[in-house]
Every structure is written in structure tokens, then in C-alpha cells.
N, CA, C and O atoms as a GROMACS GRO file, in nm:
protein
  572
    1MET      N    1   5.498  -1.887   5.041
    1MET     CA    2   5.453  -2.026   4.967
    1MET      C    3   5.383  -1.987   4.838
    1MET      O    4   5.409  -2.075   4.756
    2LYS      N    5   5.324  -1.917   4.798
    2LYS     CA    6   5.254  -1.879   4.699
    2LYS      C    7   5.375  -1.825   4.589
    2LYS      O    8   5.372  -1.868   4.474
    3THR      N    9   5.496  -1.716   4.637
    3THR     CA   10   5.572  -1.674   4.576
    3THR      C   11   5.662  -1.747   4.507
    3THR      O   12   5.717  -1.712   4.403
    4ALA      N   13   5.682  -1.877   4.582
    4ALA     CA   14   5.796  -2.012   4.540
    4ALA      C   15   5.735  -2.047   4.455
    4ALA      O   16   5.784  -2.044   4.343
    5ARG      N   17   5.609  -2.093   4.474
    5ARG     CA   18   5.508  -2.159   4.365
    5ARG      C   19   5.522  -2.083   4.237
    5ARG      O   20   5.570  -2.155   4.148
    6LEU      N   21   5.489  -1.932   4.191
    6LEU     CA   22   5.472  -1.890   4.104
    6LEU      C   23   5.622  -1.888   4.054
    6LEU      O   24   5.634  -1.920   3.936
    7ILE      N   25   5.760  -1.851   4.136
    7ILE     CA   26   5.871  -1.834   4.083
    7ILE      C   27   5.872  -1.977   4.004
    7ILE      O   28   5.896  -1.980   3.883
    8LEU      N   29   5.848  -2.069   4.065
    8LEU     CA   30   5.834  -2.210   4.018
    8LEU      C   31   5.820  -2.251   3.871
    8LEU      O   32   5.897  -2.301   3.790
    9ALA      N   33   5.662  -2.202   3.867
    9ALA     CA   34   5.613  -2.209   3.757
    9ALA      C   35   5.646  -2.145   3.630
    9ALA      O   36   5.634  -2.199   3.520
   10ILE      N   37   5.703  -1.987   3.660
   10ILE     CA   38   5.765  -1.914   3.569
   10ILE      C   39   5.906  -1.991   3.505
   10ILE      O   40   5.934  -1.991   3.385
   11ALA      N   41   5.972  -2.043   3.592
   11ALA     CA   42   6.085  -2.091   3.551
   11ALA      C   43   6.090  -2.198   3.464
   11ALA      O   44   6.173  -2.213   3.374
   12LEU      N   45   5.956  -2.308   3.503
   12LEU     CA   46   5.927  -2.415   3.439
   12LEU      C   47   5.903  -2.410   3.269
   12LEU      O   48   5.941  -2.474   3.171
   13ALA      N   49   5.797  -2.272   3.303
   13ALA     CA   50   5.751  -2.252   3.147
   13ALA      C   51   5.851  -2.207   3.060
   13ALA      O   52   5.857  -2.247   2.944
   14VAL      N   53   5.959  -2.097   3.126
   14VAL     CA   54   6.068  -2.061   3.064
   14VAL      C   55   6.153  -2.169   2.989
   14VAL      O   56   6.204  -2.164   2.877
   15SER      N   57   6.154  -2.278   3.090
   15SER     CA   58   6.273  -2.350   3.059
   15SER      C   59   6.203  -2.466   2.913
   15SER      O   60   6.272  -2.504   2.819
   16VAL      N   61   6.057  -2.498   2.933
   16VAL     CA   62   5.984  -2.563   2.860
   16VAL      C   63   5.994  -2.482   2.706
   16VAL      O   64   6.024  -2.553   2.609
   17THR      N   65   5.971  -2.355   2.686
   17THR     CA   66   5.955  -2.307   2.591
   17THR      C   67   6.102  -2.252   2.558
   17THR      O   68   6.091  -2.186   2.455
   18ALA      N   69   6.238  -2.253   2.603
   18ALA     CA   70   6.358  -2.245   2.542
   18ALA      C   71   6.383  -2.393   2.466
   18ALA      O   72   6.428  -2.399   2.352
   19CYS      N   73   6.348  -2.510   2.545
   19CYS     CA   74   6.382  -2.636   2.477
   19CYS      C   75   6.275  -2.651   2.340
   19CYS      O   76   6.324  -2.715   2.247
   20CYS      N   77   6.184  -2.616   2.326
   20CYS     CA   78   6.098  -2.613   2.208
   20CYS      C   79   6.184  -2.526   2.108
   20CYS      O   80   6.192  -2.570   1.993
   21SER      N   81   6.242  -2.423   2.134
   21SER     CA   82   6.248  -2.311   2.043
   21SER      C   83   6.422  -2.384   1.978
   21SER      O   84   6.472  -2.350   1.871
   22CYS      N   85   6.479  -2.478   2.065
   22CYS     CA   86   6.603  -2.555   2.026
   22CYS      C   87   6.577  -2.631   1.916
   22CYS      O   88   6.625  -2.609   1.804
   23ARG      N   89   6.487  -2.737   1.950
   23ARG     CA   90   6.423  -2.828   1.885
   23ARG      C   91   6.402  -2.789   1.727
   23ARG      O   92   6.437  -2.855   1.630
   24LYS      N   93   6.334  -2.664   1.731
   24LYS     CA   94   6.268  -2.629   1.574
   24LYS      C   95   6.371  -2.564   1.530
   24LYS      O   96   6.356  -2.534   1.412
   25GLY      N   97   6.522  -2.512   1.599
   25GLY     CA   98   6.611  -2.472   1.530
   25GLY      C   99   6.639  -2.630   1.435
   25GLY      O  100   6.636  -2.654   1.314
   26LYS      N  101   6.658  -2.690   1.521
   26LYS     CA  102   6.743  -2.813   1.481
   26LYS      C  103   6.650  -2.888   1.367
   26LYS      O  104   6.702  -2.944   1.271
   27LYS      N  105   6.544  -2.885   1.382
   27LYS     CA  106   6.420  -2.924   1.330
   27LYS      C  107   6.427  -2.893   1.177
   27LYS      O  108   6.397  -2.978   1.093
   28ASN      N  109   6.468  -2.764   1.144
   28ASN     CA  110   6.495  -2.713   1.031
   28ASN      C  111   6.615  -2.724   0.924
   28ASN      O  112   6.608  -2.700   0.804
   29ALA      N  113   6.740  -2.773   1.009
   29ALA     CA  114   6.857  -2.789   0.939
   29ALA      C  115   6.849  -2.899   0.849
   29ALA      O  116   6.783  -2.999   0.876
   30LYS      N  117   6.904  -2.887   0.758
   30LYS     CA  118   6.881  -2.995   0.657
   30LYS      C  119   6.967  -3.125   0.694
   30LYS      O  120   7.049  -3.102   0.783
   31PRO      N  121   6.966  -3.242   0.650
   31PRO     CA  122   7.056  -3.382   0.666
   31PRO      C  123   7.147  -3.323   0.558
   31PRO      O  124   7.128  -3.253   0.459
   32LEU      N  125   7.283  -3.397   0.634
   32LEU     CA  126   7.420  -3.395   0.556
   32LEU      C  127   7.372  -3.496   0.406
   32LEU      O  128   7.394  -3.451   0.294
   33THR      N  129   7.316  -3.618   0.423
   33THR     CA  130   7.266  -3.676   0.351
   33THR      C  131   7.180  -3.686   0.269
   33THR      O  132   7.078  -3.649   0.327
   34GLU      N  133   7.151  -3.721   0.147
   34GLU     CA  134   7.088  -3.718   0.062
   34GLU      C  135   6.983  -3.549   0.014
   34GLU      O  136   6.865  -3.529  -0.016
   35THR      N  137   7.084  -3.476   0.028
   35THR     CA  138   7.029  -3.310   0.039
   35THR      C  139   7.139  -3.306  -0.107
   35THR      O  140   7.240  -3.375  -0.121
   36THR      N  141   7.092  -3.222  -0.188
   36THR     CA  142   7.202  -3.185  -0.290
   36THR      C  143   7.237  -3.052  -0.231
   36THR      O  144   7.163  -2.958  -0.200
   37TRP      N  145   7.345  -3.064  -0.223
   37TRP     CA  146   7.401  -2.928  -0.180
   37TRP      C  147   7.491  -2.877  -0.287
   37TRP      O  148   7.554  -2.950  -0.363
   38ALA      N  149   7.491  -2.725  -0.289
   38ALA     CA  150   7.552  -2.642  -0.400
   38ALA      C  151   7.648  -2.525  -0.369
   38ALA      O  152   7.579  -2.439  -0.314
   39MET      N  153   7.744  -2.493  -0.376
   39MET     CA  154   7.818  -2.414  -0.347
   39MET      C  155   7.800  -2.262  -0.354
   39MET      O  156   7.759  -2.217  -0.460
   40VAL      N  157   7.823  -2.190  -0.265
   40VAL     CA  158   7.771  -2.081  -0.262
   40VAL      C  159   7.906  -1.944  -0.218
   40VAL      O  160   7.914  -1.825  -0.250
   41GLU      N  161   7.992  -2.032  -0.135
   41GLU     CA  162   8.111  -1.942  -0.102
   41GLU      C  163   8.240  -2.041  -0.122
   41GLU      O  164   8.260  -2.147  -0.064
   42TRP      N  165   8.307  -1.991  -0.202
   42TRP     CA  166   8.464  -2.071  -0.151
   42TRP      C  167   8.587  -1.952  -0.134
   42TRP      O  168   8.587  -1.851  -0.204
   43GLU      N  169   8.667  -1.975  -0.054
   43GLU     CA  170   8.791  -1.912  -0.048
   43GLU      C  171   8.728  -1.770   0.053
   43GLU      O  172   8.805  -1.675   0.069
   44GLY      N  173   8.645  -1.766   0.088
   44GLY     CA  174   8.608  -1.661   0.130
   44GLY      C  175   8.496  -1.550   0.061
   44GLY      O  176   8.436  -1.456   0.113
   45GLN      N  177   8.494  -1.597  -0.065
   45GLN     CA  178   8.433  -1.536  -0.156
   45GLN      C  179   8.293  -1.574  -0.229
   45GLN      O  180   8.276  -1.689  -0.269
   46PRO      N  181   8.196  -1.478  -0.245
   46PRO     CA  182   8.070  -1.557  -0.318
   46PRO      C  183   8.099  -1.624  -0.408
   46PRO      O  184   8.197  -1.586  -0.472
   47PHE      N  185   8.033  -1.740  -0.451
   47PHE     CA  186   8.094  -1.813  -0.550
   47PHE      C  187   7.970  -1.854  -0.651
   47PHE      O  188   7.882  -1.933  -0.616
   48LYS      N  189   7.975  -1.799  -0.761
   48LYS     CA  190   7.842  -1.791  -0.880
   48LYS      C  191   7.944  -1.859  -0.964
   48LYS      O  192   8.058  -1.817  -0.980
   49ALA      N  193   7.883  -1.992  -1.028
   49ALA     CA  194   7.931  -2.040  -1.173
   49ALA      C  195   7.812  -2.068  -1.275
   49ALA      O  196   7.701  -2.102  -1.234
   50ASP      N  197   7.831  -2.058  -1.373
   50ASP     CA  198   7.731  -2.112  -1.457
   50ASP      C  199   7.647  -2.230  -1.418
   50ASP      O  200   7.529  -2.256  -1.392
   51ASN      N  201   7.796  -2.306  -1.427
   51ASN     CA  202   7.748  -2.459  -1.392
   51ASN      C  203   7.760  -2.470  -1.219
   51ASN      O  204   7.861  -2.457  -1.150
   52ASN      N  205   7.600  -2.504  -1.170
   52ASN     CA  206   7.662  -2.542  -1.006
   52ASN      C  207   7.745  -2.632  -1.002
   52ASN      O  208   7.751  -2.735  -1.070
   53TYR      N  209   7.831  -2.584  -0.897
   53TYR     CA  210   7.935  -2.693  -0.803
   53TYR      C  211   7.849  -2.782  -0.701
   53TYR      O  212   7.803  -2.710  -0.613
   54THR      N  213   7.820  -2.886  -0.690
   54THR     CA  214   7.715  -2.980  -0.610
   54THR      C  215   7.821  -3.093  -0.550
   54THR      O  216   7.926  -3.140  -0.594
   55LEU      N  217   7.759  -3.112  -0.451
   55LEU     CA  218   7.775  -3.238  -0.384
   55LEU      C  219   7.623  -3.325  -0.303
   55LEU      O  220   7.551  -3.247  -0.242
   56VAL      N  221   7.585  -3.448  -0.303
   56VAL     CA  222   7.527  -3.538  -0.250
   56VAL      C  223   7.595  -3.640  -0.180
   56VAL      O  224   7.679  -3.699  -0.248
   57PHE      N  225   7.581  -3.677  -0.064
   57PHE     CA  226   7.609  -3.782   0.024
   57PHE      C  227   7.514  -3.894   0.031
   57PHE      O  228   7.392  -3.881   0.032
   58SER      N  229   7.564  -3.980   0.034
   58SER     CA  230   7.477  -4.132   0.016
   58SER      C  231   7.437  -4.138   0.168
   58SER      O  232   7.516  -4.127   0.262
   59LYS      N  233   7.306  -4.156   0.174
   59LYS     CA  234   7.315  -4.251   0.302
   59LYS      C  235   7.342  -4.343   0.356
   59LYS      O  236   7.345  -4.356   0.478
   60GLU      N  237   7.367  -4.421   0.278
   60GLU     CA  238   7.400  -4.603   0.323
   60GLU      C  239   7.534  -4.629   0.292
   60GLU      O  240   7.607  -4.710   0.350
   61LYS      N  241   7.561  -4.558   0.199
   61LYS     CA  242   7.721  -4.612   0.133
   61LYS      C  243   7.824  -4.589   0.134
   61LYS      O  244   7.913  -4.649   0.075
   62GLY      N  245   7.839  -4.443   0.240
   62GLY     CA  246   7.916  -4.382   0.244
   62GLY      C  247   7.992  -4.341   0.101
   62GLY      O  248   8.114  -4.325   0.097
   63ARG      N  249   7.916  -4.326  -0.002
   63ARG     CA  250   7.978  -4.242  -0.125
   63ARG      C  251   7.919  -4.124  -0.128
   63ARG      O  252   7.832  -4.100  -0.044
   64PHE      N  253   7.956  -4.026  -0.226
   64PHE     CA  254   7.913  -3.901  -0.249
   64PHE      C  255   7.961  -3.890  -0.403
   64PHE      O  256   8.058  -3.941  -0.458
   65GLY      N  257   7.851  -3.796  -0.458
   65GLY     CA  258   7.864  -3.768  -0.608
   65GLY      C  259   7.853  -3.634  -0.596
   65GLY      O  260   7.828  -3.574  -0.492
   66GLY      N  261   7.877  -3.573  -0.731
   66GLY     CA  262   7.860  -3.439  -0.710
   66GLY      C  263   7.914  -3.384  -0.916
   66GLY      O  264   7.951  -3.441  -1.019
   67ARG      N  265   7.885  -3.249  -0.866
   67ARG     CA  266   7.911  -3.218  -1.056
   67ARG      C  267   8.030  -3.050  -1.025
   67ARG      O  268   8.030  -2.981  -0.922
   68GLY      N  269   8.079  -3.037  -1.098
   68GLY     CA  270   8.173  -2.923  -1.110
   68GLY      C  271   8.179  -2.868  -1.243
   68GLY      O  272   8.092  -2.913  -1.317
   69ASP      N  273   8.238  -2.804  -1.280
   69ASP     CA  274   8.227  -2.733  -1.410
   69ASP      C  275   8.146  -2.831  -1.506
   69ASP      O  276   8.024  -2.821  -1.516
   70CYS      N  277   8.212  -2.915  -1.569
   70CYS     CA  278   8.163  -3.003  -1.664
   70CYS      C  279   8.205  -3.148  -1.650
   70CYS      O  280   8.222  -3.222  -1.747
   71ASN      N  281   8.221  -3.185  -1.519
   71ASN     CA  282   8.232  -3.320  -1.483
   71ASN      C  283   8.165  -3.349  -1.368
   71ASN      O  284   8.133  -3.259  -1.291
   72SER      N  285   8.133  -3.491  -1.342
   72SER     CA  286   8.071  -3.538  -1.245
   72SER      C  287   8.216  -3.581  -1.146
   72SER      O  288   8.330  -3.612  -1.182
   73ILE      N  289   8.154  -3.567  -1.011
   73ILE     CA  290   8.264  -3.603  -0.909
   73ILE      C  291   8.194  -3.712  -0.835
   73ILE      O  292   8.074  -3.735  -0.831
   74MET      N  293   8.287  -3.771  -0.780
   74MET     CA  294   8.251  -3.925  -0.685
   74MET      C  295   8.336  -3.936  -0.618
   74MET      O  296   8.445  -3.892  -0.655
   75GLY      N  297   8.322  -4.008  -0.479
   75GLY     CA  298   8.436  -4.048  -0.393
   75GLY      C  299   8.353  -4.129  -0.280
   75GLY      O  300   8.245  -4.187  -0.293
   76ASN      N  301   8.433  -4.116  -0.171
   76ASN     CA  302   8.413  -4.189  -0.020
   76ASN      C  303   8.384  -4.095   0.073
   76ASN      O  304   8.412  -3.979   0.045
   77TYR      N  305   8.309  -4.132   0.229
   77TYR     CA  306   8.347  -4.050   0.301
   77TYR      C  307   8.315  -4.128   0.431
   77TYR      O  308   8.250  -4.231   0.417
   78THR      N  309   8.349  -4.095   0.544
   78THR     CA  310   8.324  -4.148   0.632
   78THR      C  311   8.293  -4.039   0.774
   78THR      O  312   8.373  -3.950   0.804
   79LEU      N  313   8.184  -4.061   0.838
   79LEU     CA  314   8.188  -3.970   0.926
   79LEU      C  315   8.207  -3.976   1.094
   79LEU      O  316   8.117  -4.053   1.130
   80SER      N  317   8.243  -3.955   1.154
   80SER     CA  318   8.289  -3.963   1.288
   80SER      C  319   8.246  -3.876   1.383
   80SER      O  320   8.206  -3.767   1.341
   81ASP      N  321   8.244  -3.900   1.523
   81ASP     CA  322   8.185  -3.806   1.631
   81ASP      C  323   8.220  -3.656   1.614
   81ASP      O  324   8.299  -3.623   1.525
   82ASN      N  325   8.178  -3.586   1.676
   82ASN     CA  326   8.171  -3.414   1.701
   82ASN      C  327   8.202  -3.326   1.527
   82ASN      O  328   8.285  -3.237   1.511
   83GLY      N  329   8.121  -3.375   1.429
   83GLY     CA  330   8.149  -3.299   1.316
   83GLY      C  331   8.236  -3.339   1.218
   83GLY      O  332   8.239  -3.292   1.104
   84LYS      N  333   8.310  -3.428   1.262
   84LYS     CA  334   8.410  -3.501   1.165
   84LYS      C  335   8.387  -3.571   1.046
   84LYS      O  336   8.307  -3.664   1.053
   85ILE      N  337   8.446  -3.543   0.926
   85ILE     CA  338   8.436  -3.607   0.814
   85ILE      C  339   8.538  -3.647   0.747
   85ILE      O  340   8.631  -3.566   0.748
   86LYS      N  341   8.558  -3.766   0.676
   86LYS     CA  342   8.710  -3.774   0.612
   86LYS      C  343   8.676  -3.796   0.464
   86LYS      O  344   8.615  -3.902   0.455
   87ILE      N  345   8.690  -3.746   0.361
   87ILE     CA  346   8.665  -3.738   0.224
   87ILE      C  347   8.782  -3.771   0.153
   87ILE      O  348   8.872  -3.688   0.137
   88GLU      N  349   8.789  -3.919   0.096
   88GLU     CA  350   8.887  -3.965   0.048
   88GLU      C  351   8.829  -4.019  -0.121
   88GLU      O  352   8.718  -3.996  -0.169
   89SER      N  353   8.937  -4.089  -0.181
   89SER     CA  354   8.897  -4.139  -0.322
   89SER      C  355   8.844  -4.080  -0.418
   89SER      O  356   8.780  -4.137  -0.506
   90VAL      N  357   8.869  -3.936  -0.410
   90VAL     CA  358   8.832  -3.838  -0.510
   90VAL      C  359   8.853  -3.878  -0.632
   90VAL      O  360   8.966  -3.905  -0.673
   91ALA      N  361   8.734  -3.886  -0.713
   91ALA     CA  362   8.787  -3.873  -0.887
   91ALA      C  363   8.662  -3.788  -0.936
   91ALA      O  364   8.573  -3.726  -0.877
   92SER      N  365   8.695  -3.813  -1.075
   92SER     CA  366   8.630  -3.714  -1.160
   92SER      C  367   8.614  -3.782  -1.297
   92SER      O  368   8.703  -3.854  -1.342
   93THR      N  369   8.465  -3.753  -1.382
   93THR     CA  370   8.502  -3.819  -1.541
   93THR      C  371   8.605  -3.739  -1.588
   93THR      O  372   8.671  -3.683  -1.500
   94ARG      N  373   8.639  -3.717  -1.718
   94ARG     CA  374   8.771  -3.632  -1.738
   94ARG      C  375   8.728  -3.546  -1.867
   94ARG      O  376   8.829  -3.504  -1.922
   95ALA      N  377   8.657  -3.522  -1.907
   95ALA     CA  378   8.608  -3.402  -2.018
   95ALA      C  379   8.692  -3.281  -1.973
   95ALA      O  380   8.720  -3.252  -1.857
   96MET      N  381   8.725  -3.222  -2.071
   96MET     CA  382   8.787  -3.104  -2.042
   96MET      C  383   8.725  -3.002  -2.050
   96MET      O  384   8.667  -2.985  -2.157
   97CYS      N  385   8.710  -2.894  -1.942
   97CYS     CA  386   8.624  -2.790  -1.916
   97CYS      C  387   8.676  -2.645  -1.942
   97CYS      O  388   8.796  -2.627  -1.922
   98ALA      N  389   8.607  -2.550  -1.980
   98ALA     CA  390   8.680  -2.413  -2.004
   98ALA      C  391   8.764  -2.384  -1.883
   98ALA      O  392   8.884  -2.358  -1.898
   99ASN      N  393   8.705  -2.387  -1.755
   99ASN     CA  394   8.746  -2.347  -1.649
   99ASN      C  395   8.800  -2.469  -1.568
   99ASN      O  396   8.760  -2.505  -1.457
  100GLN      N  397   8.894  -2.526  -1.640
  100GLN     CA  398   8.955  -2.698  -1.574
  100GLN      C  399   9.044  -2.679  -1.445
  100GLN      O  400   9.061  -2.765  -1.359
  101ALA      N  401   9.105  -2.539  -1.447
  101ALA     CA  402   9.165  -2.548  -1.334
  101ALA      C  403   9.073  -2.501  -1.187
  101ALA      O  404   9.125  -2.505  -1.075
  102GLN      N  405   8.978  -2.472  -1.203
  102GLN     CA  406   8.888  -2.435  -1.084
  102GLN      C  407   8.831  -2.574  -1.069
  102GLN      O  408   8.813  -2.615  -0.954
  103GLU      N  409   8.805  -2.637  -1.150
  103GLU     CA  410   8.718  -2.768  -1.091
  103GLU      C  411   8.846  -2.859  -1.062
  103GLU      O  412   8.809  -2.951  -0.989
  104ASP      N  413   8.986  -2.866  -1.091
  104ASP     CA  414   9.050  -2.936  -1.037
  104ASP      C  415   9.106  -2.903  -0.910
  104ASP      O  416   9.156  -2.993  -0.843
  105LYS      N  417   9.105  -2.783  -0.867
  105LYS     CA  418   9.107  -2.723  -0.725
  105LYS      C  419   8.998  -2.750  -0.636
  105LYS      O  420   9.027  -2.774  -0.519
  106PHE      N  421   8.850  -2.749  -0.678
  106PHE     CA  422   8.776  -2.795  -0.640
  106PHE      C  423   8.793  -2.941  -0.568
  106PHE      O  424   8.795  -2.950  -0.446
  107ILE      N  425   8.803  -3.030  -0.638
  107ILE     CA  426   8.854  -3.174  -0.599
  107ILE      C  427   8.971  -3.188  -0.522
  107ILE      O  428   8.976  -3.272  -0.432
  108LYS      N  429   9.061  -3.118  -0.548
  108LYS     CA  430   9.194  -3.089  -0.449
  108LYS      C  431   9.150  -3.040  -0.331
  108LYS      O  432   9.192  -3.102  -0.233
  109GLU      N  433   9.050  -2.911  -0.301
  109GLU     CA  434   8.996  -2.894  -0.162
  109GLU      C  435   8.909  -3.002  -0.095
  109GLU      O  436   8.914  -3.020   0.026
  110LEU      N  437   8.824  -3.080  -0.181
  110LEU     CA  438   8.740  -3.180  -0.126
  110LEU      C  439   8.850  -3.309  -0.036
  110LEU      O  440   8.813  -3.363   0.068
  111ASP      N  441   8.955  -3.330  -0.089
  111ASP     CA  442   9.012  -3.402  -0.029
  111ASP      C  443   9.104  -3.346   0.121
  111ASP      O  444   9.168  -3.420   0.195
  112ARG      N  445   9.090  -3.223   0.134
  112ARG     CA  446   9.151  -3.174   0.294
  112ARG      C  447   9.068  -3.170   0.382
  112ARG      O  448   9.102  -3.169   0.501
  113VAL      N  449   8.894  -3.166   0.328
  113VAL     CA  450   8.813  -3.133   0.407
  113VAL      C  451   8.817  -3.225   0.548
  113VAL      O  452   8.841  -3.346   0.540
  114ASP      N  453   8.799  -3.181   0.634
  114ASP     CA  454   8.826  -3.295   0.768
  114ASP      C  455   8.708  -3.244   0.878
  114ASP      O  456   8.719  -3.308   0.983
  115SER      N  457   8.622  -3.169   0.881
  115SER     CA  458   8.488  -3.134   0.929
  115SER      C  459   8.347  -3.062   0.911
  115SER      O  460   8.340  -2.953   0.853
  116TYR      N  461   8.292  -3.094   0.938
  116TYR     CA  462   8.133  -2.990   0.850
  116TYR      C  463   8.039  -2.943   0.975
  116TYR      O  464   8.013  -2.991   1.085
  117ARG      N  465   8.011  -2.855   0.921
  117ARG     CA  466   7.888  -2.808   1.029
  117ARG      C  467   7.784  -2.764   0.935
  117ARG      O  468   7.800  -2.730   0.818
  118ILE      N  469   7.678  -2.770   1.000
  118ILE     CA  470   7.522  -2.739   0.925
  118ILE      C  471   7.443  -2.680   0.978
  118ILE      O  472   7.367  -2.738   1.055
  119ASP      N  473   7.433  -2.538   0.955
  119ASP     CA  474   7.328  -2.461   1.017
  119ASP      C  475   7.229  -2.408   0.921
  119ASP      O  476   7.251  -2.307   0.854
  120GLY      N  477   7.100  -2.488   0.914
  120GLY     CA  478   6.971  -2.444   0.846
  120GLY      C  479   6.999  -2.506   0.756
  120GLY      O  480   7.013  -2.628   0.754
  121ASP      N  481   7.017  -2.398   0.628
  121ASP     CA  482   7.032  -2.451   0.491
  121ASP      C  483   7.144  -2.454   0.447
  121ASP      O  484   7.152  -2.494   0.331
  122LEU      N  485   7.267  -2.415   0.516
  122LEU     CA  486   7.380  -2.411   0.479
  122LEU      C  487   7.485  -2.535   0.535
  122LEU      O  488   7.478  -2.582   0.649
  123LEU      N  489   7.562  -2.569   0.455
  123LEU     CA  490   7.674  -2.684   0.485
  123LEU      C  491   7.799  -2.624   0.454
  123LEU      O  492   7.845  -2.605   0.341
  124MET      N  493   7.854  -2.594   0.576
  124MET     CA  494   8.019  -2.552   0.596
  124MET      C  495   8.129  -2.681   0.595
  124MET      O  496   8.128  -2.786   0.659
  125LEU      N  497   8.208  -2.638   0.512
  125LEU     CA  498   8.332  -2.774   0.486
  125LEU      C  499   8.474  -2.685   0.526
  125LEU      O  500   8.524  -2.581   0.484
  126MET      N  501   8.510  -2.787   0.634
  126MET     CA  502   8.629  -2.718   0.673
  126MET      C  503   8.754  -2.819   0.686
  126MET      O  504   8.737  -2.940   0.674
  127HIS      N  505   8.898  -2.757   0.713
  127HIS     CA  506   8.999  -2.800   0.744
  127HIS      C  507   9.062  -2.756   0.857
  127HIS      O  508   9.100  -2.639   0.857
  128ASP      N  509   9.082  -2.823   0.951
  128ASP     CA  510   9.170  -2.728   1.094
  128ASP      C  511   9.110  -2.676   1.149
  128ASP      O  512   9.159  -2.639   1.256
  129GLY      N  513   8.951  -2.632   1.118
  129GLY     CA  514   8.878  -2.550   1.178
  129GLY      C  515   8.865  -2.416   1.079
  129GLY      O  516   8.789  -2.324   1.106
  130GLU      N  517   8.950  -2.418   0.960
  130GLU     CA  518   8.947  -2.318   0.850
  130GLU      C  519   8.817  -2.338   0.756
  130GLU      O  520   8.811  -2.447   0.698
  131MET      N  521   8.729  -2.260   0.737
  131MET     CA  522   8.631  -2.266   0.627
  131MET      C  523   8.674  -2.287   0.474
  131MET      O  524   8.714  -2.194   0.404
  132LEU      N  525   8.664  -2.385   0.441
  132LEU     CA  526   8.747  -2.426   0.274
  132LEU      C  527   8.610  -2.348   0.158
  132LEU      O  528   8.615  -2.280   0.056
  133MET      N  529   8.477  -2.414   0.257
  133MET     CA  530   8.388  -2.353   0.122
  133MET      C  531   8.242  -2.381   0.185
  133MET      O  532   8.232  -2.442   0.292
  134VAL      N  533   8.133  -2.336   0.116
  134VAL     CA  534   8.002  -2.290   0.227
  134VAL      C  535   7.916  -2.346   0.078
  134VAL      O  536   7.935  -2.298  -0.034
  135MET      N  537   7.820  -2.457   0.109
  135MET     CA  538   7.735  -2.523   0.031
  135MET      C  539   7.557  -2.489   0.079
  135MET      O  540   7.499  -2.498   0.187
  136GLN      N  541   7.535  -2.469   0.007
  136GLN     CA  542   7.352  -2.416   0.034
  136GLN      C  543   7.275  -2.530  -0.015
  136GLN      O  544   7.305  -2.565  -0.129
  137ALA      N  545   7.178  -2.599   0.048
  137ALA     CA  546   7.075  -2.716   0.012
  137ALA      C  547   7.008  -2.665  -0.043
  137ALA      O  548   6.957  -2.563   0.004
  138GLN      N  549   6.970  -2.720  -0.197
  138GLN     CA  550   6.900  -2.686  -0.280
  138GLN      C  551   6.721  -2.744  -0.263
  138GLN      O  552   6.685  -2.815  -0.169
  139ASP      N  553   6.662  -2.715  -0.333
  139ASP     CA  554   6.500  -2.733  -0.300
  139ASP      C  555   6.472  -2.891  -0.328
  139ASP      O  556   6.371  -2.945  -0.284
  140THR      N  557   6.557  -2.950  -0.393
  140THR     CA  558   6.538  -3.102  -0.466
  140THR      C  559   6.616  -3.174  -0.340
  140THR      O  560   6.728  -3.128  -0.316
  141THR      N  561   6.575  -3.270  -0.264
  141THR     CA  562   6.618  -3.341  -0.201
  141THR      C  563   6.608  -3.499  -0.243
  141THR      O  564   6.504  -3.562  -0.260
  142MET      N  565   6.720  -3.538  -0.254
  142MET     CA  566   6.735  -3.693  -0.318
  142MET      C  567   6.638  -3.774  -0.250
  142MET      O  568   6.607  -3.747  -0.134
  143LYS      N  569   6.577  -3.885  -0.321
  143LYS     CA  570   6.484  -3.966  -0.228
  143LYS      C  571   6.538  -4.131  -0.256
  143LYS      O  572   6.484  -4.224  -0.197
   0.00000   0.00000   0.00000
């Protein structure tokens, strides 16, 4: 009888500890909305640009904004179950950039995004399960 109680107590302790560590991991994940996300990987390669490519998803309005090389980017998004996201009506200001082709491609890629995943401070934007880009949360979170 004592052995059964001991085994039950150990199993309970392990379960509680496991649940606590799961909650801790999720607690450290950055929220999709009101976080400034900067691109760190694109097309499977590390992404380094003099001007950060960024996105910020608004919490209440279903809108997003961001930056490319030299233009502001904006559009609408809709979230649904299981990490699905629809990004549409992507537009930008019209300044001519030194690397305009890259910025245009970035805008077209945003139109393809159909799902996302957040792992800690990384946001993965995907199309049909294929990784399109990885963005990292910046220290400044929108208020």
C-alpha cells in the first residue's frame, strides 16, 4: 500500500512539473500582434539588410504595417484556427529603392503567406507548409 502511494505521489509530482515547464515555454513566446518583427531569414538563407524589413500586426483592426528597404508596407490580415493567416491587400508607398526588386519580391511573398508559427521570439511565415521567411521579435513592443 505504501509503495502504491509513493508511486502515485511521484507520478503526480512529475505531471505537475511537466505542466509547469510547458506553461513557461508558452509564456516566453512573443504575441503575434503588437510586436515588431524583423526578418532574419528569407528563402532559407540568413537575411541581413541595411534597412530592416519589419512587420507589425495590429491587435484590433486586422491590419498590419511594416517597412521594406525604403517603403512603408501595409495591408490586411485575418487569423483562423490552427495557425492559419490570410494576408491580403498588401500595398506600399512608392519611393524608388536601390534594391527595389528585393522589396517587390518581399511584398509578393507576403501575399502567399497562409500560415504561421511562433517559437519563442521567432515568427515563421509559411505557404503550404513551406517556410517563406523567419522574423525575430525586436526589443520594442508596440503599446
